[in-house]
N, C-alpha and C positions, 0 to 999 in steps of 0.2 A: 484568758491569757494572763500570766503573772505580770506584775509590774516590777520595774527595776529602778532602784535609786543608785546613782553614781555618787560615791563619796571620795573627795580629795582633801588632803591637807596641803596647804601652800604657804610659801613665803617668798616674796620677790620673784614671782614667776610670770610677770607681765609679758615677757618676750615669747613664752611658749604655751601659755594657758589656752589661748584661742585655738591653736592647732589641736590640742587635746580634745577640747569640747566640741569643735567642729566634727571631729572624727567619730563621735558617738551619736550624732544627730539621728533621730528616728529609732535608736536602739535602746534608749533609756527614757524613763518617764519622769524622773526627778533628778536634779543636780544639787548636791550639798557641798558647799565650799567652806572649809574651816581654815581660817587665816591665822597663822601663828606669829604674826608681827611684820607684815609687809610694809615697806617704806616706798615702794614704787607704785605703779598703776595696776597692780594685780586685781584689786577689788573693782576698779572701773571696768576692767576687761570682764571679770566674772559677772557683773551686773547686766551685761549684754545677753547672758544666757540663763540667769536664775536670780531669784530674790532670796534664795536660801543661803545667805552668806553670814557666817558666824565668826566671831573673834574668839581665840583661845590663847590664854597667857602661856607662853612657852616655858616649860619646866624641865628642859633637857631630857625629855622622855617622848620618843616617837609613838610608843604604844598608847600613852595617855591621850595624845592628840587623835590618833586613829580611832580609838575606842569612843572618844567623844563624838567624832564624826559619824560613827556607826549608830550612836544613840539618837542622832537627829533624823535618820532615814525613816521613811514611812512606807516604802515599797515592800513587795513580797520578798524580793531578793536585793542584796547589796552588791554592787560592782565597785571594786576599788582600783584606782589607777594613781600614778604620780602625774604631776602636771606636764612632765616632759615625755609622757607615753602617748602613743596614738594607736588607733585601729586603722589599718589600711582598708581600702574599700571592700576588698573581698572578705576581710575579717569582720567588718561592720555588718555586712550582709549575712555572714554566718551567724553572728550573734543574734540578729533579728530572727533568723530561721530557728535557732536554738530556743529563743524565747517563745516563739509560737508553738513549739512542740514539747516544751519542758514539762515532764510529769511532776505532779505535786510531791511525789516521794523523794525527789532529788534534794539533797541537803547542800551540795556544793558542786561547782564546776571548776575544774582546773584548766588552765590555758598555758600555752607555750609562751615564753618570754624571750624575745630576741633582744639581748641586752647591749651587745657591742658589735661593731662592724669594722671592716678594714676599708681602705681608701677606694676599693673597687666595689663596695656594697655587699661583700660576702659577710655572712654572720660569723663572728669570731667567738662569741660567748652566748650561751643560751641555757635555759633551765625551764622547769615547769613550776607553776604556782597556782594555788587555789585563789581564784579571782572573783567568783560569783558565789555568794553564800546566802542561805535562807535566813531572813532577818529574825524570825521567831525562834531560831536556835540559839541566838545570843552568843555566837562565837566571838572570842576575845583575842586581842593582840597581846603579845607578851614580849618583854625585853625593852629597855629604854633606847638601845641602839641596835640596828640591824634586826628590827622587830620581826616576829613571825606570827601568823594567824593560825591558831590551833583549831583544827577542823576534824570532825569525825562523821560517821553515818554513811549515807549513800552519796558517793562522789563520782561524777561523770568526768572522764578524761577526754576533753574536747581537742579538736585540731585548730581552734581559734588561736591566732597569734597576736600578742601585744608587742608593739614595736617601740623600743626606747630610742628617743631622738635627741639626746642631750650632747652638747659639747662639754665634756667634763672639765671641771676646774679643781685643782688640788686644794683641799680644805683640811684644816686642823680640827674642825668641829667635833667629829666623832671621837678622835683621839683625846681631846680635852674633856669630853664627857666621861670617857673611861677613866682617865687619870684623876678626875675629881671624885669619882666613885671609889677609886682605890685609896685616895687620901682619906676619905670618910670611913674607910674600913668596911665598906659594904661587901656583902657576900656575892661572889661571882659564880654564876652557873657554868657548866661546861661550855655551853654555847657562847657565853660572855667571854670566856678565856680564848676561845677560837677566834672570835671577831676582834678582840683586843690584839691578839697576835697579828691579825691581818693589818690592822691600823699601824702597828709598830713597824711591820715589814714595809708597808707603803711609804713610810717616812724614813726608810733606810736604817732603822735601829735594829740591825741584824741579830745581835746577841740577845737582846731583850725579846725580840720576836721569837727566836728559837726556844728560849726558856718558856715563853707563854704557850707555844704550840705543844711542847713536851708536857707541860702541866695539864693541858687539855687532854692529851692522849692518856696520861696516867690516871685520869679520873675513871677510866673504863666505862664512862657513861655517855660518851659522845655518839652522835649520829655517824654511821659508817661513811657516808659521803664526806662529812667534815674530817673524819680521821684520815681518809685517803688524801684529801686536799692538804691536810696538815703535813703529812709525810712528804708530799711533793714539794710543798713550800720549804720544809726543812732541808730537802735535797738542794733546792735552789739557793737557800741561804748558805749552806756549807760549800756549795760551788763558788759563791761570791767570796767566801772567806778562805778559799783555797784549801779546803779540807776534804780531798777526794774520797778518803776512806769512809767518812761519815756521809758524804753525799751519796755514794753508792749504797751504803747500808740502808739509808732511808728509802731509796728507790726499791730495793729488794723487799722491804717490809710492806710495801703497798700490796704485794701478792698474797699477804696473809689475810687480806680483807675482801677478796673477791677476784674475779677474772681479770687478766691484764687489761689495762686501759691504754688507749692511744697516747694520752697525756704522759704516761709513765714510759711507754716503749720509745716514744720520740726522745725523751730525756736520756734514756739509756743509749739510744743511737748517737745522740750528740756527745755523750760522755766518751764513747769509743772513737768517734770522729776526731775529737780534740786531741786524741792520743795517736792518731794515724792508724788505728786498728780497723781497717776498712771492712773486712769480712764480718767482724762482730757487729759493726754499725749496720751493715746491710741486713744482717739477721733481724735486728730489732725493728728497722724500718719496714722490712718486708712483712713482718708479723702484723703490723698495723693493717695491711691490706686484707688479712684474714679475719680481722675482728669485726663484729657487728656493732655499729654505733647504738648505744642504748636509746631506745625510743621513749621509754617511760621513766627515764631517770629524773629524779627531783633535784639532783645536785647540778653544779655548773658543768656544762659541756663546752670545752674549748674546741670549737669546730675546726679550726685550722689544722689541728693535730690529726683530725680524722680525714682530711682532704688533701690540701696541697703541700703541707710541710713535709710529710714523709717522702713524697714523690720528688720534690726539689732536692732533698738531701740524698735520696738514692741516685739522682742524676750526678751529684758531686762524687759520691762514693764510687759509682761505676766508672766515672771518668778517671778517677785516681788509680783504678786497677786496670785501666786500658780497655774496658768493655764499653766502647763508644755507642754501639747500637742500643744497648740497654739504657745508657745515660740519656740518649736522645728520646727514647720511649717515655721515660719517667718525666723528663722535662716537659714533654707535650701533655702528659696527664696533669701536671701542675698548671700548665697554661690554660686548661679548661676553666680554672677558678680565677686565675689572675693573668688574663691575656696580654695586658700591657705592662706587666712587672718587668722593670729594666734588667733584673738578673736573669729572668727567664728568656727575654729577648736576646741578651748577650750569649747565654748558653746555646740557644738555637743557632745563632750565626756561627759560633765557634764549632759546634758539633757538625753542622752541615758541611763546613769546610773540611773537618777531619774525615768525615765519612766519604766525602767526595774524593779526597786524596787516597783513602784506602781502596776505593773502587777502581782507581787507575792502574 
């Protein structure tokens, strides 16, 4: 049976690290912790689980830290997580089962990442990542910020889920790294341009973000998932800037890069709802119900757009045109995902009264 080394890079993660390490007990054979400058009790927590704790001088480069951590591993395979990630019990058992039957020919195993959740525990953002890689292949991380692991060969697409458990705090760290690189005149890859645009957008710097996303698209070298994401973000930016003609133009452009996505169709529905064009909005929200959610997509999936959002919006649209039975139907579909949502409960009470009056 192959051995697995878990590699983490950490900094001031004392509040979450134990949860992560508890969640992999029995599934990994070695734990390597690389500390990039903690000032809290991170290392004291880590010592309860491993003596493989190493310091790494932070150089504003996540890939450098991750590659250093990989070089310390001794197992046949390397599993990487962040300190605020966990394996739920079913996923821990699945990893143990995978390990017991993993053929030597496998170079990497991808896992699903549940990255964000709503207040009711529904997944709102998910993607797939290569999580377990063969050490002897010497796969490397690339990019100082929003780094990625370059993997090739025989890759198994597993159903194991890694669950993100962090309460996010707004940080300028990544933006400052990008801006320092820009001041130094460093060359930016297409992927760098995309993620720099994300950081600018997260900080409300709309015009600069729009310029960066368009620079990224104009390279003609971007990953298709990042291109679609950039077009959606450009539409959102120009919606914020009250430029509806550009907003709509970027939404249409997403169709040049693949089949319609729920993320785009819901934005189109919202565009027409804001203008009281209820039938056009209904068309786009109903289209979502006919779409198949990508199961093997490596890009971000905004799960809410594939589940409750179109149904809640259809409830509003049908109510506006006086079709109360369809409005009630779609409100109840949304309730399956968010049964205690106050908007859904309000809609139910209102529509039950309207339908009762109609029946008299």
